[in-house]
C-alpha positions as CSV (number, residue, x, y, z in Angstrom):
1,M,-10.2,-6.0,14.8
2,A,-10.2,-5.0,10.9
3,R,-8.9,-1.9,12.3
4,R,-6.0,-3.3,13.8
5,K,-5.0,-5.3,10.9
6,V,-5.1,-2.4,8.6
7,Q,-2.8,-0.6,10.8
8,S,-0.4,-3.6,11.2
9,R,-0.3,-4.1,7.5
10,I,0.6,-0.5,7.1
11,R,3.5,-0.8,10.0
12,F,4.7,-4.0,8.2
13,T,4.9,-2.3,4.9
14,S,6.4,1.4,6.3
15,L,9.9,2.4,5.0
16,R,11.3,2.4,8.4
17,L,10.5,-1.0,8.9
18,R,11.9,-2.2,5.4
19,L,14.9,-0.2,6.0
20,V,15.5,-1.9,9.3
21,V,15.0,-5.2,7.9
22,V,17.3,-4.4,5.0
23,F,20.1,-3.7,7.1
24,G,19.6,-6.8,9.4
25,L,19.4,-9.0,6.7
26,V,22.7,-7.6,5.2
27,A,24.3,-7.5,8.8
28,L,23.2,-11.3,9.2
29,T,24.4,-12.6,5.9
30,A,27.8,-10.8,6.5
31,A,27.9,-11.9,10.2
32,V,26.9,-15.6,9.5
33,S,29.3,-15.4,6.2
34,A,32.4,-14.2,8.4
35,S,31.7,-16.5,11.2
36,G,31.1,-19.4,9.2
37,I,34.4,-18.7,7.3
38,A,36.4,-18.3,10.2
39,Y,34.9,-21.2,12.2
40,W,35.7,-23.3,9.0
41,L,39.5,-22.0,8.9
42,N,40.2,-22.3,12.7
43,R,38.2,-25.7,12.8
44,E,40.7,-26.8,10.1
45,A,43.4,-25.3,11.7
46,V,42.8,-26.9,15.0
47,Q,41.9,-30.5,13.5
48,K,45.1,-30.6,11.3
49,R,47.6,-29.2,14.2
50,A,46.1,-31.9,16.6
51,Q,46.4,-34.5,13.5
52,D,49.8,-33.9,12.5
53,A,51.3,-33.7,16.3
54,A,49.8,-37.1,16.9
55,L,50.4,-38.9,13.6
56,E,53.9,-37.5,13.8
57,V,54.6,-38.9,17.3
58,F,53.1,-41.8,16.5
59,E,55.3,-42.4,13.3
60,R,58.3,-41.4,15.7
61,E,57.2,-44.1,18.3
62,M,56.5,-46.7,15.6
63,Q,60.2,-46.3,14.8
64,S,61.6,-46.1,18.1
65,H,59.7,-49.1,19.7
66,A,58.0,-51.4,17.2
67,S,61.3,-51.4,15.2
68,T,63.2,-52.9,18.1
69,L,60.7,-55.7,18.6
70,R,62.2,-59.2,17.9
71,P,60.4,-61.0,15.2
72,N,57.6,-63.5,16.7
73,P,57.0,-61.2,19.8
74,T,54.7,-62.4,22.6
75,Q,51.7,-60.7,23.9
76,D,53.3,-59.1,26.5
77,Q,56.1,-57.8,24.5
78,L,53.4,-56.0,22.2
79,R,51.5,-54.5,25.3
80,M,54.9,-53.4,26.5
81,A,55.9,-51.8,23.2
82,A,52.2,-50.3,23.2
83,R,52.6,-48.6,26.3
84,Q,55.8,-47.5,25.8
85,M,54.8,-45.7,22.4
86,A,51.3,-44.2,24.5
87,D,53.4,-42.6,26.6
88,G,54.7,-40.4,23.9
89,G,52.9,-37.1,25.5
90,Q,49.9,-37.1,23.0
91,R,47.9,-39.2,25.1
92,F,46.3,-41.7,22.2
93,S,46.1,-45.4,22.3
94,V,48.0,-47.7,20.7
95,L,47.4,-51.2,19.4
96,L,50.1,-53.2,17.9
97,I,49.4,-56.5,15.6
98,A,52.0,-59.1,15.2
99,E,52.3,-63.0,14.2
100,D,53.9,-65.6,16.9
101,A,55.9,-68.3,16.1
102,D,52.9,-70.4,15.0
103,G,51.4,-67.8,12.4
104,R,48.7,-66.6,14.9
105,A,47.7,-62.8,15.0
106,V,48.8,-61.4,18.5
107,Y,47.6,-58.4,19.8
108,G,49.0,-55.9,22.3
109,S,47.2,-52.9,23.5
110,S,48.4,-49.9,25.6
111,T,44.7,-50.2,27.1
112,D,43.1,-52.6,29.4
113,S,40.9,-54.5,27.4
114,A,38.5,-55.3,30.2
115,L,37.7,-51.9,30.3
116,K,37.0,-52.0,26.5
117,G,39.9,-50.4,25.5
118,F,41.4,-49.8,22.2
119,T,40.7,-53.0,20.0
120,L,40.8,-54.0,16.4
121,D,37.4,-53.6,16.1
122,D,37.7,-49.8,16.9
123,V,39.9,-49.3,13.5
124,P,37.6,-48.8,10.1
125,A,37.9,-51.7,7.9
126,S,38.9,-49.4,5.2
127,L,41.6,-47.9,7.1
128,R,42.7,-51.3,7.8
129,K,42.3,-52.2,4.2
130,A,44.8,-49.2,3.3
131,V,47.4,-49.9,5.5
132,N,47.7,-53.8,4.9
133,K,47.9,-53.0,1.3
134,R,51.2,-53.1,-0.4
135,Q,52.2,-50.5,-2.6
136,E,54.0,-51.2,-5.8
137,L,57.8,-49.1,-5.6
138,S,58.6,-46.8,-8.3
139,A,60.6,-43.5,-8.6
140,G,57.9,-41.6,-6.7
141,N,56.9,-44.1,-4.1
142,K,59.8,-45.7,-2.3
143,H,58.2,-47.4,0.6
144,A,55.7,-50.3,0.0
145,Y,53.6,-49.5,3.1
146,H,52.6,-45.7,4.1
147,L,51.1,-44.0,7.4
148,Y,47.2,-43.7,6.9
149,W,44.7,-41.9,9.0
150,Q,40.8,-41.2,9.2
151,R,38.5,-39.3,11.6
152,V,35.8,-40.9,13.2
153,I,33.0,-40.4,15.9
154,D,32.2,-43.2,18.4
155,G,29.0,-41.9,20.3
156,D,29.4,-38.2,20.5
157,T,33.1,-38.0,20.8
158,P,35.5,-37.7,17.8
159,Y,38.5,-39.8,17.5
160,L,41.7,-39.4,15.0
161,V,42.5,-43.0,13.9
162,G,45.8,-44.1,12.3
163,G,47.9,-47.1,11.2
164,A,51.1,-48.1,9.7
165,R,53.0,-51.1,8.9
166,M,56.6,-51.5,9.6
167,I,58.3,-52.4,6.6
168,G,60.5,-55.8,6.7
169,G,58.1,-57.8,8.5
170,G,57.8,-55.6,11.5
171,P,54.6,-55.6,13.5
172,T,51.6,-53.3,12.4
173,G,50.7,-50.4,14.5
174,Y,47.3,-48.4,15.4
175,M,46.7,-45.3,16.9
176,R,43.3,-43.7,18.5
177,K,43.5,-40.1,19.7
178,S,40.2,-38.6,21.1
179,L,39.5,-35.2,19.7
180,E,37.0,-33.9,22.4
181,L,39.3,-31.1,24.0
182,E,39.6,-29.8,20.3
183,A,35.7,-30.3,19.7
184,K,34.8,-28.2,23.0
185,D,37.5,-25.6,22.0
186,L,35.6,-25.3,18.3
187,N,32.0,-25.4,20.5
188,S,33.5,-22.5,22.5
189,L,34.6,-20.6,19.2
190,A,31.1,-21.5,17.6
191,W,29.5,-19.9,20.6
192,S,31.6,-16.9,20.4
193,L,31.2,-16.5,17.0
194,G,27.5,-16.8,17.2
195,I,27.2,-14.1,20.2
196,A,29.6,-12.0,18.0
197,T,26.7,-12.6,15.2
198,A,23.7,-11.8,17.3
199,L,25.5,-8.3,18.7
200,S,26.0,-7.5,15.2
201,L,22.6,-8.0,14.1
202,I,21.3,-5.8,17.1
203,G,24.0,-3.3,16.3
204,S,22.9,-2.7,12.7
205,A,19.0,-3.0,13.8
206,L,20.0,0.2,16.1
207,L,22.0,1.7,13.1
208,A,19.5,1.1,10.8
209,Q,16.9,2.8,13.1
210,A,19.0,6.0,13.4
211,A,19.8,5.8,9.9
212,A,16.2,5.8,9.3
213,T,15.3,8.5,11.6
214,T,17.9,10.4,9.8
215,V,16.4,9.5,6.9
216,L,12.6,9.3,7.1
217,K,12.1,12.7,9.5
218,P,12.5,15.0,6.2
219,V,10.5,12.4,4.5
220,Q,7.9,12.8,7.3
221,R,7.8,16.2,7.1
222,L,7.4,16.4,3.4
223,G,4.3,14.1,3.6
224,V,2.8,16.2,5.9
225,A,3.5,19.2,4.1
226,A,1.9,17.6,0.6
227,R,-0.9,16.6,2.7
228,R,-1.5,20.1,3.9
229,L,-0.9,21.7,0.7
230,G,-3.3,19.2,-0.9
231,E,-6.0,20.4,1.8
232,G,-5.4,24.0,0.4
233,Q,-3.1,25.4,2.8
234,L,-0.7,26.5,0.0
235,D,1.4,28.7,2.2
236,T,3.1,25.5,3.3
237,R,6.8,25.4,2.9
238,L,9.4,23.0,4.4
239,R,12.5,24.2,6.5
240,V,15.6,23.7,4.2
241,S,19.2,22.6,5.7
242,G,22.0,20.8,4.4
243,T,23.1,20.4,0.6
244,D,22.3,16.6,0.3
245,E,19.3,15.1,-1.9
246,L,16.9,15.6,0.7
247,A,17.4,19.0,0.9
248,D,17.4,19.5,-2.8
249,L,13.9,17.6,-2.5
250,S,12.6,20.2,0.1
251,R,13.9,23.2,-1.9
252,T,12.1,21.7,-5.0
253,F,8.9,21.2,-2.8
254,N,8.9,24.7,-1.7
255,L,9.5,26.1,-5.1
256,A,6.4,24.1,-6.7
257,A,4.3,25.2,-3.7
258,E,5.0,28.7,-4.2
259,S,4.4,28.2,-7.7
260,L,1.3,26.7,-7.2
261,E,0.4,29.6,-4.8
262,K,1.0,32.0,-6.9
263,K,-1.1,30.2,-10.0
264,V,-3.9,29.6,-7.9
265,D,-3.8,33.2,-6.8
266,D,-4.2,34.4,-10.3
267,M,-6.5,31.5,-10.9
268,S,-8.6,32.8,-7.6
269,A,-8.4,36.5,-8.8
270,R,-9.3,35.8,-12.4
271,E,-12.4,33.6,-11.6
272,E,-13.3,36.6,-9.2
273,A,-13.0,39.1,-11.8
274,S,-15.0,37.2,-14.3
275,R,-17.5,36.3,-11.5
276,R,-17.7,40.0,-10.5
277,F,-18.4,40.6,-14.5
278,V,-21.1,38.1,-14.8
279,A,-22.7,39.5,-11.4
280,D,-22.5,43.1,-12.5
281,M,-23.4,42.3,-15.9
282,S,-26.4,40.5,-14.8
283,H,-27.5,43.5,-12.8
284,E,-26.8,45.7,-15.2
285,L,-29.1,43.9,-17.7
286,R,-32.0,43.6,-15.0
287,T,-32.8,47.3,-15.7
288,P,-33.4,47.6,-19.5
289,L,-34.6,44.1,-19.2
290,T,-37.2,45.1,-17.1
291,A,-38.2,47.9,-19.4
292,I,-38.1,45.6,-22.2
293,T,-40.3,43.0,-20.5
294,A,-43.0,45.7,-19.7
295,V,-42.9,46.8,-23.3
296,T,-43.2,43.1,-24.5
297,E,-45.7,42.3,-22.2
298,V,-48.2,45.3,-23.7
299,L,-47.5,43.6,-27.0
300,E,-48.1,39.9,-26.3
301,E,-51.5,41.7,-24.7
302,E,-52.1,43.3,-28.1
303,L,-51.6,39.8,-29.5
304,D,-53.4,37.9,-27.3
305,A,-56.6,40.4,-27.6
306,D,-56.6,40.0,-31.4
307,T,-58.1,43.6,-31.6
308,G,-56.3,43.6,-35.4
309,S,-54.2,46.4,-34.4
310,L,-51.3,45.0,-35.2
311,D,-49.8,44.7,-38.8
312,P,-50.0,41.0,-39.8
313,M,-47.0,41.2,-41.3
314,I,-45.1,42.1,-37.9
315,E,-47.2,39.8,-36.1
316,P,-44.3,37.0,-36.2
317,A,-41.5,39.4,-35.3
318,V,-43.8,40.8,-32.2
319,R,-43.9,36.9,-31.3
320,L,-40.4,36.6,-31.5
321,V,-39.6,39.3,-29.5
322,V,-41.8,38.7,-26.7
323,S,-40.4,34.9,-26.6
324,E,-36.5,35.6,-27.0
325,T,-37.4,38.6,-24.3
326,R,-38.8,35.9,-22.0
327,R,-35.6,33.5,-22.7
328,L,-33.4,36.4,-22.2
329,N,-34.7,37.4,-19.0
330,D,-34.7,33.7,-17.8
331,L,-30.9,33.5,-18.8
332,V,-30.0,36.8,-16.8
333,E,-32.1,35.3,-13.6
334,N,-30.0,31.9,-14.0
335,L,-26.8,33.5,-14.4
336,M,-27.5,35.6,-11.1
337,E,-28.1,32.3,-9.5
338,V,-25.2,30.7,-10.7
339,T,-23.0,33.5,-9.4
340,R,-24.4,33.2,-5.9
341,F,-23.6,29.6,-5.8
342,D,-20.0,30.6,-6.9
343,A,-19.6,33.2,-4.6
344,G,-21.2,31.2,-1.7
345,T,-23.6,33.4,-0.8
346,A,-26.6,31.2,-1.8
347,R,-28.3,30.4,1.5
348,L,-31.3,28.0,2.5
349,V,-34.7,29.2,4.1
350,L,-35.9,26.3,5.8
351,D,-39.5,25.3,6.4
352,D,-41.4,22.3,7.1
353,V,-42.7,21.0,3.5
354,D,-45.5,18.2,2.8
355,I,-43.2,17.3,0.0
356,A,-46.5,15.8,-1.9
357,D,-48.0,19.3,-1.7
358,Q,-45.1,20.9,-3.1
359,I,-44.4,18.7,-5.9
360,T,-48.5,19.1,-7.0
361,A,-47.9,22.9,-6.6
362,C,-45.0,22.9,-8.7
363,I,-46.8,20.8,-11.4
364,D,-50.0,23.0,-11.3
365,A,-48.4,26.4,-11.8
366,R,-46.6,25.2,-14.7
367,A,-49.8,23.5,-16.2
368,W,-48.3,20.2,-16.1
369,L,-51.1,18.3,-14.3
370,D,-52.3,16.3,-17.6
371,A,-48.6,15.4,-18.2
372,V,-47.1,14.2,-15.0
373,E,-48.2,11.0,-12.9
374,L,-47.4,11.5,-9.1
375,N,-46.8,8.7,-6.8
376,A,-46.2,10.3,-3.5
377,D,-48.1,9.5,-0.2
378,R,-49.6,12.7,1.6
379,G,-47.8,13.5,5.1
380,I,-44.3,13.0,4.0
381,M,-42.7,15.9,5.8
382,A,-39.4,17.6,5.4
383,R,-37.5,20.3,6.4
384,L,-36.2,22.3,3.3
385,D,-36.3,25.2,1.4
386,P,-39.5,25.4,-0.4
387,R,-38.4,27.8,-3.0
388,R,-35.1,25.8,-4.1
389,L,-37.1,22.8,-4.1
390,D,-39.6,24.2,-6.6
391,V,-36.6,25.2,-8.7
392,V,-35.4,21.5,-8.7
393,L,-38.3,20.0,-9.4
394,A,-39.3,22.2,-12.0
395,N,-35.9,22.1,-14.1
396,L,-36.0,18.1,-13.6
397,I,-39.9,17.7,-14.6
398,G,-39.4,20.4,-17.4
399,N,-36.6,18.8,-18.7
400,A,-38.0,15.2,-18.8
401,L,-41.3,16.9,-20.9
402,K,-39.0,18.6,-22.8
403,H,-36.6,15.9,-23.8
404,G,-38.3,12.7,-23.0
405,G,-42.0,13.3,-23.2
406,S,-45.0,12.4,-21.7
407,P,-46.3,10.8,-19.3
408,V,-43.7,11.9,-16.8
409,R,-43.8,9.8,-13.5
410,V,-42.7,11.2,-10.2
411,S,-42.3,9.2,-7.2
412,V,-41.2,9.7,-3.7
413,R,-40.3,7.4,-1.2
414,L,-38.1,7.5,2.3
415,E,-34.6,5.8,3.0
416,S,-32.3,5.1,5.6
417,K,-29.2,6.7,5.1
418,A,-26.4,4.0,4.4
419,D,-23.6,6.0,6.4
420,T,-25.1,7.9,9.8
421,E,-28.4,7.7,11.4
422,G,-31.8,9.2,9.7
423,E,-33.4,9.1,6.7
424,E,-33.3,10.9,3.4
425,L,-35.7,11.8,0.7
426,V,-35.7,10.1,-2.8
427,I,-37.6,11.7,-5.4
428,E,-37.4,9.9,-8.9
429,V,-38.4,11.8,-12.4
430,Q,-38.6,9.0,-14.9
431,D,-39.7,10.0,-18.6
432,H,-40.8,7.7,-21.4
433,G,-38.4,9.1,-23.9
434,P,-35.3,7.5,-25.8
435,G,-33.3,8.1,-22.9
436,I,-29.8,9.9,-22.5
437,P,-27.0,8.8,-24.8
438,E,-24.2,7.1,-23.0
439,D,-21.7,9.8,-24.1
440,V,-23.9,12.7,-22.9
441,L,-24.6,11.4,-19.7
442,P,-21.5,12.4,-17.7
443,H,-22.0,16.2,-19.1
444,V,-25.8,16.3,-18.1
445,F,-25.2,18.8,-15.3
446,D,-22.5,21.0,-17.1
447,R,-23.4,24.4,-17.4
448,F,-24.2,25.5,-21.3
449,Y,-23.6,21.9,-22.4
450,K,-25.4,21.2,-25.4
451,A,-26.3,17.7,-26.2
452,S,-26.0,17.9,-30.1
453,A,-23.3,20.5,-31.7
454,S,-25.7,21.0,-34.5
455,R,-28.5,22.8,-32.3
456,P,-26.2,25.2,-30.1
457,R,-29.4,27.7,-29.8
458,S,-32.7,26.2,-28.0
459,E,-35.1,27.5,-25.9
460,G,-33.1,26.5,-22.9
461,S,-30.3,28.5,-21.2
462,G,-27.9,25.3,-20.5
463,L,-28.2,26.3,-16.8
464,G,-31.2,24.8,-15.5
465,L,-29.8,21.1,-14.5
466,S,-26.4,22.8,-13.2
467,I,-28.9,25.2,-10.9
468,A,-30.8,21.8,-10.0
469,L,-27.4,20.2,-8.8
470,E,-26.2,23.1,-7.3
471,N,-29.6,23.7,-4.8
472,A,-29.6,19.9,-3.9
473,H,-25.5,20.6,-2.8
474,I,-26.5,23.1,-0.9
475,H,-29.1,20.9,1.0
476,G,-26.2,18.5,1.5
477,G,-28.2,16.0,-1.2
478,E,-27.5,14.9,-4.9
479,I,-28.9,14.3,-8.2
480,T,-27.9,11.3,-10.5
481,A,-28.8,10.7,-14.1
482,A,-29.3,7.1,-15.4
483,N,-31.2,5.2,-18.1
484,S,-34.1,3.0,-17.0
485,P,-33.8,-0.5,-18.3
486,K,-37.7,-0.2,-19.2
487,G,-36.6,2.9,-21.3
488,G,-36.4,6.5,-20.8
489,A,-34.2,8.5,-18.9
490,V,-34.3,8.6,-14.8
491,F,-33.4,11.6,-12.5
492,T,-32.9,10.7,-9.0
493,L,-33.0,13.5,-6.4
494,R,-31.6,12.4,-2.8
495,L,-32.3,15.1,0.0
496,P,-31.7,15.1,3.8
497,R,-35.3,15.0,5.5
498,D,-34.1,17.3,7.7
499,A,-31.5,19.9,6.6
500,S,-31.0,21.7,10.2
501,E,-27.9,19.9,10.6
502,L,-26.3,21.5,7.8
503,I,-27.3,24.9,8.9
504,E,-25.9,24.2,12.1
505,Q,-22.4,23.2,10.5
506,E,-22.3,26.0,8.2
507,R,-22.8,28.2,11.5
508,G,-20.4,26.5,13.1
509,G,-17.8,26.9,10.1
510,G,-19.0,30.7,10.1
511,T,-20.2,30.1,6.7
512,G,-23.6,31.2,6.8
513,G,-26.9,30.9,8.6
514,D,-30.7,30.8,8.1
515,E,-31.3,33.6,6.1
516,G,-32.8,34.8,2.7
517,D,-30.5,34.9,-0.4
518,G,-31.5,38.5,-1.5
519,Q,-33.8,37.4,-4.7
């Protein structure tokens, strides 16, 4: 379910969808605006045309028939005149109102009142008031009464209602014309405009899809090429066609990729030359170091024998030579080990190891038994490279003793892997020193890093923790450094309990096998 939600969010936020939506909104806005304006203009034109025609005929009929009626007409005379006026061709109903000889209102309608035809109740009161109101005569108003009209809706049918009063005491006439035909015409127009709007929206969506495809295909190719370039395929290039902005972008990408490939090749060549130089230098130093080491061992034996054959004046110098020779020998060995890691030639030699016995052997070989507390159950077996594990343990424990102080506590436990099945081996090395400064923590595994610039020269080579980390990585593990809340530094080594799967993966990738590293 979570995957579906993520995929739908990606699709919703895609550039293609946004282009289609924007095109659709623009087309919809334009179509609705155009249709609305067209409908409004046609509606006004249709209604005004029908209204003007009906009012013109009504006014003419009033002058032709209502003005010929005698004073105080009867109801039949009014009805007859109303029917004659209604036959004028506009199909409207007519209602005439006059006074008889007794001053009573007389009504004559062109429709049958029994069928609820046109009556005075159908005329809005506001219209009646306007029709019967006498206007003041002036230069701009030469008539006391005028023709007035109003649109009303009775039920669902629109009507035009108009009225006028004859000047000189004649009858008052009202007309009512149904605008149902015009309303139907306007509804048909609205449907036509709605269909046209929908078609324009569909057309704009198709056009947006085509435009998005045209625009996004080069962008997609650029994205694929960028991913390949990020994965290390530096020979990736885009096919350039056209002279537009996308073509310029493709050319720029090709130039950037070409420049990056050249720089990476140059850096790789320099790195390879540097690595080869370090390796060759280390190998060349081993021969004279072997001779020097043999001489220093003889001198050291003379010092330990205390025979008095050495001049006491030169004894400090001899001890300095012995210690510096040992330090130089360790540095050369570490440089050769680092070179193997950089060259990718370091290999694992796996064996079944009892972790408690391995740690005990490491501590015993370096005479650290009195300074290290071991909390590890016997019988915890792991398939690892015992020599490389010994290097890691020696560096971590030795570093803790040197910089943190004893007692150093080493604990071992097994934990389930969070991402995959199986267990991983966790070894923690904790000292009781002041801890590691926060600004130093990110750099403890850097090569040749010195925590204090005032002490650039120390007994160590500055490569021990870096080599330990590389040995953890070659096992598929990791080392982290932190400060304990109770005080002191804690180095945590995490290794897979069985590194055989890593060897099989390397074999599948053609990168190595279960063999020695030549040491």
